[in-house]
N, C-alpha and C positions, 0 to 999 in steps of 0.2 A: 506493499500501501505505498501512495507514494504522501499524503499526507494523514494525519491522526489525531483526532482530538474523541474527547467524550462527549461527545453529542448527547446519546440517550436515542430519544424520539426526533423523527421528523415529520411534522406533519400528523401525529394520531398514527403513525404506522411505526414498526420498530426497524430501527434503519436498519436496513441491509448492508452497511458496509461495516457496520458491528459483528462479528462471530459471537452468534447466539445471546445478546446484549450481555455479554461480558467484556470488562474490560481488567488489563494489568496492573497489578499494583507489587508495592516494593513491601515484604512480608518487613515487619516491624523489629520482631526478633532473629532472624534470620539473616536478613536483608536477600532473600531468596525473595522470585518474582512468584506472586499468589495471583487467583483467578477473582477478582469481587464483580459481585453481579453487581449492576445499574440499577437502581429503584425506578419501577415508571413514578409518574408523576399522580398517579392512582394511589400507589400503594404509600408515598410522603407524606398525603391528606388524609391515609390513613393513620397513618404513625404519626401525623400531627394533631388527629382527632382524639387518637387514646391520650398522645402526650399535653393535650393542650386542650380538652374537649371542650371548658366553659368558655374560652375565648376564643375558638374556633366558634362555639356557637354563637357568641354574641356579635360576631363580624358578617356571617351569615345568615341574622336575622335580620340584620341591619341592610342588609344587602336587601334581600327577597322581601322587604315592607315597603322598599320604595317604590312595589309595585312591577306589574308588566312591564318590561321596558329594557333599555340596553343603557351600560352603566361603562364611561372610560375611566383612563385607570384615575386619571385625581379623582374620580368620584369614588374608586374603591378606596384607596388610600385613605380620601378622608372619612368615606365611615369607619376604616380600620382606626385611625385616629382618637374618634371620638367615640369607638367601643370600649378601645382599652388604652388605660389611665397611663399617662406618660414611662412612669415607673417599671409598669409590667409591660410593657414596651420594650425597655430596657433587655428584659429578659430574654425577650422573642428575639431581639438582633441576631442576624446572622441560620436564624434556625432555619426549617425545610418548612413552619407556618410562614413565616414571612415572605420566604423567597417565590412562595406560589401569590402569594394577594401583592406583591412588587413587580414579578411575573407575567402578571395578568394585565393582557391589553385590551380586553372587553368582558361583561360579565351580559349574561341575555337573562333575565330575569323571564320566569315562566311561576308563579307559583303554585307549588312547594317548591319547585326546582331552579338550580342557577348553574348554565352552565358559564365555563370558564375557559377561556384562549390564553392562554399561558405562553410568555415565548421566553424561554430560559436564555438565551443565545442568539443575537442577531442570523436568521434563516432556518431556526428550531424553533417547531409549535410543537402544543401538544394540548387534547380536549379533554376535560371531565364533564363530567353532571353531579349537581349533587343534590339529593333530596333533604332539602332540612327540616323536615317533618320526622323522617326516618333515621337521618345520618346516615343515609347510604350514599356510597361511590361510585363510580364507574367512570371507565374508560370511554370516548367514543371515537369513533374516526371520521373523518374530513368530513363526508357528505352526511352524516352522523348529525355532525355541528351543524353544518351547515341547513338541514333542512329542520333544526327545532330552531336556530334562529329564524329563518320562515315564518314560522307560527307571529314574531311579530305583528309582518303584515298580512296575511293571510290568516288566523284568527284558527285556523289547525293546519294538520301537516298533508301534505297532498297524496293522494292515494292512485292517482294517475300518474302516467311514466314522466319522469320529468328529466332533461336531456343533461349529463353529465358531460364534461369537458377534460379529459387528463389525456397529458399530452407526457406522463413520467414512462409509460410502458416503450415509449421511443425511443428513450431516453437512458435503459435499465441497465444495459450495457456498456455505456459510453463512460467514460474516464471522470470524475468525479472529484475533486477537489475533496477536502475534510476540517481543515481549521479554519473557521473564520476571518485571522487573518490572510487567507489564501483569496478570498472575494475581490473580486476586480483585479485580480492577477491574471486572469485566466490563458494569459500567452506563454507566460513560465512555465506554469504549470501545465500546459498541451504539450510543450516543448519537451520538459522531460520524461512526460507519460512516452510520447508518441515514438520519442527516438530511442527511448528503448525496446519497447515494440516495436517499428519499423524495420531499427538496424542491429538488431542481436546476430546477425549473420550476414557472408558477405551478400547470398540472394537478396535480401530482404532489402540491399541497396538499391535493386534495378528503379523503382519507383522513383527513385530520383533521378536515374540516368535519363530515363525517357521525361522527365520532367526539363531538364537540359534541354533533352533534344527536343522538343515540342515549342521552344520559344522562339517565336519568332515576331515580327514587327511587318503590318502592311506588305508582306511576301519577304520580306529580308530576312536571312535565320538568324539567330544570333546564337552567344557561347556551345552551343556542338554541332557539327553537319553532321549527314549522315552515312562518312568516314567511321562514324565511334559506333559501334553495338553492342558492346560489352564491356563490362566492370575491367576486367585487363585488359581492355585497348584505351580504355579513360584513362586509368592510371600511368601509365605505359605514355602516352599522350602528354599526361601532364609534366610528367618525371623528364621526360623529353624540353618541353617546355621550359619547365626549370632550369634545367640543363642552359639554354641558349643563353636564357635570361638572365641567368648570373654572370655572362661574359660581356655585359652590354651594359651601358650607363643607365641608373637609375630616372634618369628624365629625359629618356627617349620616347621620342613619341610613340607610340599604338601603330602609327601611319607610316612608320618607316620600317617596322618591319614583321605587319603583317603578311604580306604577299610573298616577302623574300624567303628565298631559300638557302638557312646555312649549312655550313662546311665544314668538315671535320679535319682536319692537320691541316688549318688553310685560315680563315677567318678567323676562324673562333680560336685558332691558338695565338694569330699576331694581333687580333683585339686586346686578346687578355697582356698580352706581351706590351701593348701600345697602353694600355690603363695602366701595367705596374711602371712603364717607363712613363709616366704622368702625360700624357695627348691629351686631351680636351675632348669633350662630348664629341665635338663637328668634324673633329677628326679620326675617332674613333666612327662616326658615322660614314666618312669616307671611305674606311674600311669596311664597314657593309656594305657600302654601293660596288669595292672589288668585290665582293664573293659575291654579289648579283650577278655581275657580269662574268665570272669564272676567273678574275684575275687575281691574282697572289701574292705577294713578296717572294721570288724563289724561281717565281716561271715566266715563260716567256710567251712563248708562242703554243705551249703544250710541251710534252717530252715529259720529262720525269716529274721535272716539280707539278705541272698539271694532271698527271698520273697517280699520283696520293691526293690527291684532292677525293674528296669520296661527298658528295654532292647529298644531305640530310634535309626533310621534308620543314617547309616553311609552317607557318603556326595554321595558314589554310588547311594545307594539305597535312597537318598532324593532326585535324577537323576541331581547331580553334577558331571559333568565328568572333564578330565583336561582341562587346559586353563583359569582360575581364576587367577594364582599366583603361586608361587614357594615356600612362604611360607607362617605361618597364617596372616600377617600382611597384606601381597599382598590382599591374596584372598578376607579378611574381606575388604579391600577398594576400592575392583572389585566389591563385593556385595555389598556396599555399596548405591556404586555410579550408580548403575541397578534400587535398591530400588530407590535409589531418583528423578532417573529419569522415572520411570513409578509411584510416586506418581505428579512428575510438572515438565512434560517437557521443558527440560532448553538446548537451542542450544551448547552452549558451553560443559556442561556437556556429551550431546549424542558424541560430535566430541572428548573429554575426553575418553569415555569406548571407543569408537568405535578405540580408537588409545591403546588400551589394551588387546584387545583378539585378539587369533591369526586369522590371516587371509592368510599373502603372506609370502610366503615358498621356490616358485620358480615362479625366474623372467627369461622373454628374455626381448634381448635389441637387438636391429636391426641396422646396419651400414655397410649397403654392398660395399661403393663405396670405391675408393682410394688402400690403403696399410694400413693396420690395423694388429701393431705390438706394440711392446712394447718396442723395441730399435731400431734404425739405419733407421727409415721410414719419420719421421719430415724431410717436406720440399719436399720430394717426390709430385708426382702430387697429388689434389684431398687429401692431407692428412695434417692435420696441429690439430688446438684448438681445433674438435670434439673430435678426437684422444683421447687429454690429458683429455677434459673432460669426456668422457666415464670412461676411469683410473681410475681418483681421483673419478667416482659421484661407481663405482661398490665396491670400498676399504672399503667408507663410506657407502654406504647401506650391503655391509653385515656383518660391522660389527653392524650395530642399530639391523638390522636382530636378530641376533645370540643375541643379548643383551635380545631382545625384546622375545627371545622363553624362552630365562632361565626365565628371568622373570614373563614370564606365567606357565614356572612349567614344561614343553614341552622339552621332546628328541629327537630333530627331528632338521636333517641336511636339513637347506637351500642350496639352488643354484643358482646363479646365471650365465646367459649363453650370450656371446656377443657374438653374430650369424655377420658374416661378409664373404668377399667373398673369396672362395683359389685361390689365384695365381696360379698355376705351373710355370710358371717363376716368381721367387720371387725377383731376385735381388739379394740374400744376406741374402734374409731375415726373419724370419720364418714364410713369409706368403702363405706358401705352404705346410703349415703342418697345418694338422684338428684339431687335436686338444691343445689347450696350456693352462697352468695355467698362471693364474697373477699373479703376485710376489706382493707379501706382504696381501694376502688373500689366505684362506684354503678351501673355496668351489667352487671360482669362476674362469671359465674360458671361453678360446674362441675357440671358434663353426664355422670351413670356413668350408663354401659348396661352390660347385663350381657354376658360370656360365657353363650353355649346350643349345646347342640346339640340332636337331636333326642328325645332324654331328659329334656330341661329344663333348666332355670338352673345355672353349674356355680355352686357357693359357694365355693369357697377360692384362693388364689393359688394360681397359677400363672406358674414359669418364666419370664423373656423368652425363654429359649432352645425355650420350647414352647408357646408359644400358636400357633406359625403354624394349624392345622388347624381356627382360632376367629375370623381376620379378617376372611374372606370373607360367613360371615355376620353379622358385627359390623358392616361397612362398611352392609349392608340395612337393618340394625335402626338402626345412627346416624345413617341420609341420615332416617329414618323420623319420630327423634329429635328430629335439628335443625331440618327443619322445621315439628313441632310449635312450638319454643322458637321461633323466628325470623319464620318467616309471613310467610319471605322469602329467596330464597338467596342464598348469603353473598358475600362479595366477595373473600374473601381463605383460602384452606385452609392451615393451615401443619402441616407434621408433623414428626414427634420421634423419632430413633431407627430403627432398622430398621423395629418393628411400627406403630409411630406413622405412617413417611412410606411403606408399602406404603397402609395404610386413608387414608391422604391421597389418597395420589397413586389408587386406584379410586373415592375421593370425586369428587373433582376430575375424574379422566374420565368421570363421571355426569352430573356438572352442567356440564360445561364449566367452571371456576373457577378463578383464577390459583391454580398452586400452586404454594410454597414446601415447601423438606428442610432440619430442618436435623440432622443426624447424632446429635451428641452424642460418637459413636462409632462407629469403622465394628470389630468385631471383629476382619477379617480383620489387620488389622494388629499386635492385643495377644496375640494367638497364633499367633507365626513359624511356617509353613510348614501355616497350616491350610488352606490351598487344594489342596497338592498332597497333603497327607495327608490330606484333609477325611474317608476313612473309620474314622481311629483315633478322629477327634474327634463323628461323629456322633451315637453312642448320645445323650451327654449336655451334647450343643451344634446338636446339627440345622442345622450351615453350609452344607447341600447348598440349605437352604430362605431361609436368612438372606443369602446372599450372592446369591442371586439376589433375593431382595429385594430387598436391596441396589443392584443394577444396576437392574432395572424404575423403579425410585423415582428414583433420581438422574437417569435419562435422561426420564423422564417431569417433572421437573420445570422449571418458568418459569425459578425461580431457585431459588440455593443458596447460603443463607447457611452461616458456616464465622466463631467466632473470630479466627483467627489465619491467614497466611500457611501456616502450617507444616501444619495442616490440611487444606489442598489437594494445595501440591506439596515439602512438608518442608523440608530447606536443604542446602547444597553436599555435606553430609553425608548429612544422615537422607534414606529417599522418604513423603515426604506416606499419609497414609491415604486419598483418593481418586488420590491417584498410583499407586500401589498397586492399584488396580483398573481401571490400565490396557489391565496383558493377565495374564495369571496362567492355570492350568489347573489344573483339579478332576478327576483321571485318570479313564476310566468316566463322565462325568458330560457334561462340554463342556472344550472353547479357549474362553478370553476374548480373542481377536486382538486386538479394540479396543474398553475395557468403557468408556473415559469420556476425556473430552480433560482437562486442567487448562488450556487452553486458552480452552476453554470460556467465553465472557460470562457465560454462566449465573450464574460465580462471581461472590461477594460476599462480602470482607471485613466485617462488621458487628460488631464486640466487645463483649458484655457488662459491667457494672458488677457492683455490690455494694449493698442498698439502705442510703444510707444514712443513714436515717433509724434504721437498726442497725448497721453496720458506721461508724465515722466515729473519726478520729484521738484518740488520748487525750489529746493536751495542749487537748484542749475538756472545760477541766475540769467546767462549767457546766450538761455533757449528761451529765458522767458517770452511773451508775449505780451508788452507790457501796452501795446499802442492799442489791446484789446479793453485798458484797465477803464477810459470815459466809456465804454457801452457799457459792461458788467456793474458798473454804480451805475449807472442809471437803472441798469435791471433791478439792482438790490435797492437802491435807495431817492431813485425821484421822488419826487412827493406827490407827482399826479398818479391817479387811474386809470386806463386802460384798457385796451385788452388785451393786455400782454401782460400787464399786471395789475394785483388789484392788492390791498391797504397798503398802508405805512408807515413805516416805523417809527418809533419816535426818538430813542437813543441808537444812532448809527454804529455810535465806536464798542457796541458789546460784542464779544462774541456771534458767532452767527452756528447754530446746528439747524444742519443742512440736509438732506432729500429729494432722491430726484425719481422718479417710477412713473408706470402705467396709473391712471385712475380706476384700479378696478378692486374689487373686494377683498382679493387674498395680497394684493401688495401694503392696501391697510394704509395708507397715508391718512386715511381720516381719523384711525387709530393712533398715531402719532400725534396729531393736534389734539386729539382727545390728553392722552396721559398729558402730553404740553397745557393746556388750560387747566386740567385738574393741579398742579405743583405751583404754586405763585412762586416761591421761591428759584423752580427754575427759569420763570421768568421774569427772576429779578439779575440772574446771571446771564440769562443769552437772548436773543432774538431768535424765531425760527421763520425760517424759510424752505418752502415748497415751491417741486417746480414739477407739474403735471394737469393732466387738463389741456383745453383750449378755453379759453374767455370767449374767444372771436365768434365762435360757431357753436352750434347745439349739436349736442355728438348725437349719432344713431345707435348707438349701443345703449341698451338699458341699464344695464349694469352699472357702466361712465353714469349714467345721467341719476341715479340712486344715489352715486359716491359722490359726484357735482352739489345736489340738493346736503346731502349730511353734510358736506365739508363747509358751505354757508350756512349752516342750522349750528355746528357747535362753534365758528369763530361768532355767530353771534350770544350762542347760550353763555359762554367766558371771555366774550366781549377782552376779547383779542388782537381787535384795531389797532395799532401801537408794535405791538410784540411778533406781530407774523407780516410776511410779504407772501401769498401767492402767484405765482409765475408761469405764466403758461408753457408749454413743454417746450421745450429746446430740442431745434435739429441740427443747429452748428455745431459737428461735435469737435472741431478743431478750441473753437471758445469757451464748451461746454469743457473741455482740457483745462484751461486758464482759470475758469472757474471755481474748479476744483482747487485752484493752486493759490486763488485769492483770497479764500475759507482760511486756507494755512493760514495765509497770513495774518488773519487776523483773529490765529488761534481757536479755529471753529471745530468744530469735531462733523463727521455724516454717518446719517443713521438711516440703516435700510430695518425697517418695522415689519415684515410681511411676515403676514401665519403662515403660509411658508413656501420655502423659494429653494427651486432646485439646485443652482449655482450659486449666482448673485455676482454677475458683471459688475455691476457700477460699484460693489463691495471694491472686486480686483482695482476699476476704477481707481476709486480713493485713495485703497490706501498706495496704488504706483504712486499715484500725485503725491504722500508722505500724508495724508487728510487722514487723525486718528478714526476707526470707525468701529460702530454700535450694531450691532447688526444681529435679526433675529437667530433663533436656536436652535429654528426647525427648521434643518436642510442645509445644502451647501455650505453657506455661512461657518455654521459651527464646526467645518473641519476647515478652513480657511483660516479663520481667526485662531490663532492661543488665547486663551480668556488670561487680560489682566499683560501679558505682554505685544505680539499686535495688535491690542485690540480688544474687544467687548463682545459676551455674548447676550440679550439683551430674550425674555419672553414676551414674546406681543398678547401673549393674554394676562398677565399679570401688570397692568400702564404699572401699577404704583412701584413696584420692587424696579422697575424699568426708568423711572422717573430716579427715584431714590439715588441708583447707581449714575447717572447723568450729572445730580448733581454734586458726588462725591465726587466727582471727574474734574469736573467744573471748577470748588470748591477748591481743591489738592491744584487744580492750576493754578491757582491765583496763589496760594500759597511758595509755591513753587516751581517758576514757568518751567524747571530741565523736565517736570513731568510729561507736559506735551511734547516735548522734543522726545523724549525715551520711547512714548508709546510713537510715535508717527518713527522713528525708526526701526522700532520692530515691526511696522506695518511693510515697510519700505527692507527691510530682509526679509522678512517671509515670503514676499513676492519674488523677491531674486532666487530663490532657494526653490522654488515648487511651480509658479505661474508665470509663465513666457511662450507666448505664441512657437518662439525656435527650439521649446521642448517640446511642446505639442506635435509641431508640424512631422520633426523626426522621430517620435515616436509612431503618426497614424500611417505617417507610407513603413517603417518598419512592422507594425499589423495588417498590412493590406499584402507585405509580402507573403509571409508568415500563411495566415490565413488563407491565404491563395492557394498557396505549395499543400497546404495540408485538406485541402479540397480539395487538390488535384490530384492526391497518391492515397487519400482513405475517402471514407464515408462519410468524411463531416460536411458531406452537402446536404446530410441526413433522408433524404429517399423518403422514406416510410412518413417520416415528423411532413414533409409538403404534399402528399397526397391527403394525406388529415387536414391538413390549413385549407387545399384547394375545396375538398367539400366543405366545410368550416363557411368558405366562402359563399362557394355557391348555392348551398343551401341556408344558410343562416345571415351573413352577411346582406347578400343584394337583393334581401326580401326585404329586409328592414332599412338599407339605404332608400329602397322605393317612398317610403311615408313618408322622410323630410321632405317638407314644400320647397318647392324651386320654387326660383327669384320668381316678384309678382311679379305680373303683368305693364309693359309699357319697359321693364326691364331687358328686351332683352331687343332683338334687333335682327332683320334677316340678312342672314352671313349671303 
């Protein structure tokens, strides 16, 4: 077993990876290993009942007395604290009794029963049910627990057959790590496992040989040609090439020895002599030229000198083609790496080798929804961090692709296409333009393809929650458009968010291309109980389509990129976004018994950064955009109220608490305003500036409309005029970068108060500029920030504690100005170590190569799973998509 950890039970069934539920422990007396039985959760609760009967009865009775319903972790702990006096709780600390209660993620109460979903560790779940009247405890399987939970909606268990989705049988024989720390490091585990499996003997190396022989681009053969048909021939050719390369200067361009024939006893001997005599590289290349013509010192027109020359094969004749490197040294390193790999396979060497060979030249990135453009769109509906992420991503990717292609010795122009929706009604943006070059790149474009129906092209913006009926036709149109643009099949397709991931899935399935998924945000975690009560959300959000699309895409993907561990598996207290899809129910639609496994080696953490040309530390004075300061001061401090800014700050010298996000419920900017309004001391210390929404036009988004009204109501309720500045969404990223730095000059802070944030790009931007940052403890920011060192975590559900932390920080900064500098520098150091686009692009290109390789040489394409997904898509998703209303009349024009 590659990894091991005492996981006990996964999702209510005994973990097949642990032999007979036993684990090895050291015998205390003898030091010998002994087999110790792992207790199930049911047994632990029964033990607790025996040892702490009164306490457990008191707690579960209080829970059941809440009546039928669902209790969240904080409610369970609150009832525990209320039922057991503090002194008694101290005795129960670290007991199985407390572990069970603190591990419970939810409690389903249907008197006299209470069912608990217990999560001992990330990715590990157990389910039990307690009869409070009889003090009986039983363990539940996943379907049994979900069926019990459905009674909250249906009132009684369903007797008819219910569709259950279970992807686990398809992955039963597939390798999985078992250490929680391995989650998100899929490629390392995969290389380690499959290297030992595939390369255990010489014959098993043939998939690697075939993979190298299959390499070509638009008819151009790369790496190996058909002269090499066996491993012996490959090793022989590599050794000959290595010998040839040892005799020429390291900087000799590949083009100078690719087609040339080498000579034994002639030029190679003479070249070696010339090198030892201190000849220049140019002189040595002249020697190679003599070798090509058959002339060498000691021979005139033939005779004995010529007779002793024995022509040896050139690189191409050896069977080696372009792609090994751009110069003798790099070719030699690549050949040496492969020889070592053939001799003694090692996972890191395999990954390094796959990272050096040419595999990715054409990339397609899908992001259909919203207004995708390079300027004047941020703050529009459904348009925010994802757009920024992708534009920064492609710049870094293109640079990395160009560098690798050059180092591989190839003359190939890479292409990256960002495919999004074309909007004929573009509202002054470039969203109506079919093809747009991405600034700062040479070979990257935005390709826009419209949504269409049988009545014609859909002209206007459509909410991301209502795109589902258009995506199948859209996929076909995209396939046609990218074939025309690339004149080749893409090597990698990357999906973004639910709609982009579904289109990427359909496209990759159709073309047989490596498929990568990036969720950004999975809506199921943003809207509590949106699975159980999906029918209440359906008219506005259409979660039946979205959650199904998410399941299809994440199970189809060859690899999944996340920005943080939290996104996959949360932390000790909170459930991860993907983890929440392991098991859930949508009553009347289906039950998901096993939706995704967070231990799956397809998961990889690849954290993005901020554009360093825009976001850089405030201390870099020579780069500061001081010419923008008058505009920034107008934004912040002018006494005028207009469509760009509302409310006027009285004391313009106070530090600023700054926040910038979309105006929606989850981003919780209204929660920040309420937090600020309820704390008079915080108002004395600092001003509040929020950037969100658009005062100049009425939003079409219902949620944004509601938040707009709530913001005005809160400002009036707490009489915040004079303390707050509300600025409309700012679309100039360059000025936004200087705005962060200007607030640094004022010794302010950035606050990101989201109820949940998958990653937190604005957190990265603020920290990159040196602005001390307070961010939500729910989601990615909890991982980005080291609390008290590089920033602070806040709980958006506990406003008083969050505001007290802000007061404490600013009071401390008043007493000791170095405290502000300390946190600022801590943030900058954290960014440099982990969150840059260069690190991101290097890792993404390596992942593409590794997963592409394993997909080619193994069953990693998971054909069985994909046939199952085809059925789910055809029989379930397509029918649900037809229930989503199309654009209202007047939104479409005849094509």
